[in-house]
Every structure is written in structure tokens, then in C-alpha cells.
C-alpha positions in Angstrom: 52.9 124.2 70.5 52.7 120.6 71.7 49.8 119.8 74.0 51.0 119.4 77.6 50.9 115.9 79.0 49.7 117.3 82.3 47.3 120.3 82.4 45.6 121.4 85.6 43.4 124.5 85.7 42.2 126.2 88.9 42.3 122.9 90.9 41.0 122.9 94.5 40.7 120.0 96.9 39.5 119.8 100.5 40.1 116.7 102.6 38.5 115.6 105.9 35.2 116.4 107.6 34.0 118.9 110.1 36.7 120.5 112.3 39.4 118.4 110.6 38.5 119.7 107.2 41.5 121.1 105.4 41.7 123.0 102.1 44.8 121.2 100.7 44.9 122.6 97.2 43.9 126.1 96.3 43.4 127.2 92.7 46.4 125.2 91.3 47.3 125.8 87.7 50.0 123.6 86.3 51.2 122.4 82.9 54.0 119.9 82.3 55.3 119.1 78.8 55.8 115.6 77.4 59.3 114.3 78.3 59.9 117.0 81.0 61.3 116.3 84.4 59.6 118.4 87.0 60.4 118.5 90.7 57.8 119.5 93.3 59.3 121.1 96.4 58.0 122.8 99.5 57.6 122.4 103.2 55.6 119.5 104.8 51.9 120.1 104.5 52.2 122.3 101.5 50.1 119.9 99.3 52.9 118.3 97.3 51.9 114.6 97.7 48.3 115.4 97.3 49.0 117.1 94.0 50.8 113.9 92.9 47.7 111.9 93.9 45.5 114.2 91.8 47.8 113.7 88.8 47.5 109.9 89.2 43.8 110.1 89.6 43.9 108.8 93.1 42.2 111.9 94.5 39.2 113.6 93.0 39.2 117.4 92.9 36.4 119.6 94.2 36.8 122.2 91.5 38.9 122.8 88.4 39.9 120.5 85.6 42.5 117.7 85.5 43.6 116.7 82.0 46.3 114.0 81.8 47.7 112.6 78.5 44.9 114.4 76.6 42.1 112.9 78.7 39.9 114.8 81.2 39.9 112.8 84.4 37.0 114.8 85.9 34.5 113.1 83.5 35.6 109.5 84.2 34.2 106.9 86.6 36.5 105.3 89.2 36.8 102.2 87.0 37.7 104.3 84.0 40.3 106.2 86.0 41.8 102.9 87.2 42.1 101.7 83.7 43.5 105.0 82.5 46.1 105.0 85.3 47.1 101.4 84.4 47.9 102.5 80.9 49.4 105.9 81.3 50.8 106.5 84.9 53.5 104.7 86.8 53.9 105.4 90.5 56.9 105.0 92.8 56.3 105.6 96.5 58.8 106.3 99.3 57.8 103.1 101.2 57.9 100.8 98.1 54.4 99.3 98.7 55.4 95.9 97.5 53.2 92.9 98.3 55.1 91.0 101.0 53.9 87.5 100.1 54.7 87.8 96.4 58.1 87.5 94.8 59.8 90.4 93.0 58.6 88.8 89.7 55.0 88.5 90.9 55.0 92.1 92.2 56.0 93.5 88.9 53.6 91.2 86.9 50.5 92.2 89.0 49.6 95.4 87.1 50.2 93.7 83.8 48.0 90.8 84.7 45.3 93.2 85.9 45.5 94.8 82.4 45.0 91.4 80.8 48.5 91.0 79.4 49.2 87.4 78.4 53.0 88.1 78.5 52.9 89.6 82.1 55.7 87.4 83.5 57.9 87.8 80.5 57.7 91.6 80.6 58.1 91.6 84.4 61.3 89.5 84.1 62.7 91.9 81.4 61.9 95.0 83.5 63.6 93.5 86.6 66.6 92.7 84.4 66.6 96.3 83.2 67.0 97.5 86.8 69.7 95.0 87.6 67.7 92.4 89.5 67.7 89.4 87.1 69.2 87.4 90.0 66.4 88.4 92.4 63.3 87.4 90.5 62.2 84.8 93.0 63.1 86.7 96.2 60.4 88.1 98.4 60.5 91.8 99.6 61.7 90.8 103.0 64.8 89.1 101.4 65.7 92.3 99.6 67.6 95.5 100.7 65.8 98.8 100.7 67.5 99.8 97.4 66.5 96.5 95.8 62.9 96.9 96.9 62.8 100.3 95.4 64.2 98.9 92.1 61.4 96.4 92.1 58.9 99.2 92.6 60.5 101.1 89.7 60.3 98.0 87.5 56.6 97.6 88.4 55.9 101.3 87.6 57.7 101.0 84.2 56.3 97.6 83.1 53.1 99.0 81.5 55.3 101.5 79.6 53.5 104.6 81.0 53.8 108.1 79.5 54.1 109.6 83.0 56.2 108.5 85.9 55.3 109.9 89.3 57.6 109.5 92.2 56.8 110.5 95.8 60.0 110.9 97.9 61.6 108.0 96.0 64.9 108.2 97.9 63.4 109.1 101.3 63.9 105.7 102.9 67.4 105.1 101.5 70.9 105.9 102.5 72.7 108.6 100.5 74.6 106.3 98.2 71.7 104.0 97.4 69.4 107.0 97.0 71.7 108.5 94.4 71.7 105.1 92.5 67.9 105.1 92.5 67.7 108.7 91.4 70.2 108.0 88.5 67.9 105.1 87.5 64.7 107.1 87.5 66.2 109.9 85.4 67.9 107.5 83.0 64.7 105.4 82.5 62.6 108.5 81.9 65.1 109.8 79.3 65.4 106.4 77.6 61.6 106.1 77.2 60.7 109.7 76.6 58.5 109.7 79.7 57.4 112.7 81.7 58.8 112.5 85.3 57.2 114.3 88.1 58.7 113.9 91.6 58.2 115.2 95.1 61.4 115.5 97.1 62.8 117.3 100.1 66.3 116.6 98.7 67.6 119.9 97.1 70.2 117.9 95.0 67.6 115.7 93.6 65.2 118.6 92.8 68.1 120.4 91.1 68.4 117.6 88.6 64.9 118.3 87.2 64.4 120.7 84.3 62.0 122.7 86.4 61.3 123.1 90.1 57.7 123.7 91.2 57.6 125.3 94.6 54.4 124.8 96.7 53.3 126.5 99.9 50.0 126.3 101.7 48.3 124.5 98.9 49.4 126.9 96.2 52.1 126.9 93.6 54.5 129.7 94.3 56.9 129.3 91.4 57.5 127.0 88.5 60.5 128.5 86.9 63.1 126.6 84.8 66.2 125.5 86.7 69.7 124.8 85.4 70.0 121.0 85.4 72.8 119.7 87.5 75.0 117.1 85.8 75.9 114.2 88.1 79.6 114.1 89.0 
């Protein structure tokens, strides 16, 4: 059996201090295969986004093991995790998180430059072209529509050619038509590159396109059963 690209064992995480301390994740076990598309669903406050942050190494767990792409994150320093994330994990957020005083090209080139890539701008231009933005390279985020900004964010996530693509409510700030275009792009790029896609969504139609839906409630995984994949009309 192929080693899973994501392997969480008995993961627990508490956030906050004193009276505001909250047990966000409670004994979570999760495996995701290489190339699989998994949708994480559940009510607000169930721990979905926190689970994504754990997968990306952006939150450290209190207990349990987090193994991503064959590497145990628990044993790594913050600098080592940042380097690992830059090589293996691409992240797309609901609110785009683009740098407002940088052009689309510069936004996509940033993680490549941080990784020491000498061809950062060439790769960034190619990735923007791949998401249909070859005419918007020198536009700033404020000059782009919401859908275009999310395309820039996707290009930035894909530029280092990660093995895992994480998306947190990637269509949440978009209208229905634009959201569908962005979803189509995420699934298509993941298939083209053989990446594992893990996304959090409140949209049942988006979750239904995943090979598996992982239901969370109160910090625990309730179900992670295979789902019939809906074929876009």
C-alpha cells in the first residue's frame, strides 16, 4: 500500500489562555492518499480551518503526530517547517492574502524568491498565464476583480509545484459563477499535476466534487467515507 501523503495520529490542539482556552482538535486521526481530493465539511467552529493549519505546519499540535509527505513535522523547528512548507504545501485562502503594493507577477514570485529560485519571475509569469492572467502581470490587487485575485493566489500556491494544495473556503468571497470557475481551476490543476487537494468548504456542491468528504464536529472527525464524485455539467 502506498504511504499516505497526509497522516495524522491522535492529534489534539488547544488554543487560547485561561477562560478563553478552547480544545479545538480532539484525538484526530486522518490519512489522505497522494493525488486524492478530500473535502472537509462541518459547522462553524468544528475545527475545519484549524485542521488545515495543522496540515500546513502553521499550527503546532499539543499531542499526536503530524506526518506530511513522509516527514514528521513535530520534530522540526519553525524554520525547518517554513522551508518544508515552501517546498511541499501550497495554500489558497478565502480572502486571497495578496500583498497590495505588489503586482500580480511580484505576488506570485515572492515564495519562489524566498526559496532562492533564480528563475522566480519567469516561473511566476508562466503560472499566471496558466490561470489565464497573462494580460494582468503588472496589475496590482486593487486593480483586479475578486476572481482574478483568487487566480493570482492559486498561481502563487502552484508556483513551487507543491505535492499538497490546501484551500480554505476558496470560493467563499466570490459570486456563484466566478466561484465555479475557481473550483474548476483548482480541481483541474490538482489533476494535471497529481497533487493532493484538501479543501474546507460550506458549499455542498463543491464538497461533492471531492473523492471523499471528511465531516467534523466539535473538534472530532465524524466520518471520512468515500463520496460519489459529481461530474460538472
